[in-house]
C-alpha positions in Angstrom: 0.4 -2.2 33.3 1.7 -0.2 30.4 -0.3 0.9 27.4 1.7 -1.5 25.2 0.9 -4.4 27.7 -2.8 -3.5 27.7 -2.9 -3.4 23.9 -1.1 -6.7 23.6 -3.5 -8.4 26.0 -6.5 -6.9 24.1 -5.0 -8.2 20.8 -4.6 -11.7 22.3 -8.2 -11.6 23.5 -9.5 -10.6 20.1 -7.3 -13.1 18.2 -8.7 -15.9 20.3 -12.2 -15.1 19.0 -11.3 -15.4 15.3 -11.9 -18.3 13.1 -9.2 -19.9 11.0 -9.8 -17.8 7.9 -9.9 -14.5 9.7 -6.9 -15.4 11.8 -4.9 -16.2 8.6 -5.8 -12.8 7.2 -4.6 -11.1 10.4 -1.4 -13.1 10.4 -0.7 -12.0 6.8 -1.5 -8.3 7.7 1.0 -8.5 10.6 3.6 -10.1 8.4 3.3 -7.2 5.9 3.4 -4.6 8.7 6.6 -6.2 10.2 8.4 -6.6 6.8 8.0 -3.0 5.8 11.8 -2.6 5.7 12.2 -4.6 2.5 14.9 -3.1 0.3 13.9 -0.9 -2.6 14.7 -2.6 -5.9 15.8 -1.0 -9.1 12.5 -2.1 -10.7 10.6 -0.5 -7.9 12.4 2.8 -8.4 11.8 2.6 -12.1 8.1 2.0 -11.7 7.9 4.9 -9.2 9.6 7.3 -11.6 7.4 6.1 -14.5 4.3 6.7 -12.4 5.4 10.1 -11.3 6.2 11.1 -14.9 2.8 9.8 -16.1 1.0 12.0 -13.5 3.2 15.0 -14.4 2.1 14.6 -18.1 -1.5 14.4 -17.0 -1.6 17.4 -14.8 -1.6 15.3 -11.6 -4.9 13.7 -12.5 -5.6 10.0 -12.8 -8.0 8.2 -15.1 -11.6 8.4 -14.0 -13.0 5.1 -12.7 -15.8 5.2 -15.3 -13.2 5.2 -18.1 -11.3 2.3 -16.6 -14.4 0.2 -16.2 -15.6 1.1 -19.7 -12.4 -0.5 -21.1 -13.7 -3.8 -19.7 -17.3 -3.2 -20.6 -18.2 -2.7 -17.0 -20.2 0.0 -15.1 -20.1 0.9 -11.4 -23.5 -0.8 -11.0 -21.9 -4.1 -11.9 -20.3 -4.2 -8.4 -22.3 -5.3 -5.4 -21.1 -2.4 -3.2 -22.5 0.1 -5.6 -26.0 -1.4 -5.8 
């Protein structure tokens, strides 16, 4: 049995143990992984260039999360994972 065959068998075994909601999430993930060859659109190229230019103007640094949250009157403590 090849490594690919063993992995496929393991994947089938694990998929059989998932409930409908989790199985749907896995299917969506697989669809995204398989369709990674979607064509690049002009809009996508434009957004990429705009983002690159923005970072160049800001010395390669993004906006601190605390500042982003403050714009929405939020704090890190407002999120369950940060409690």
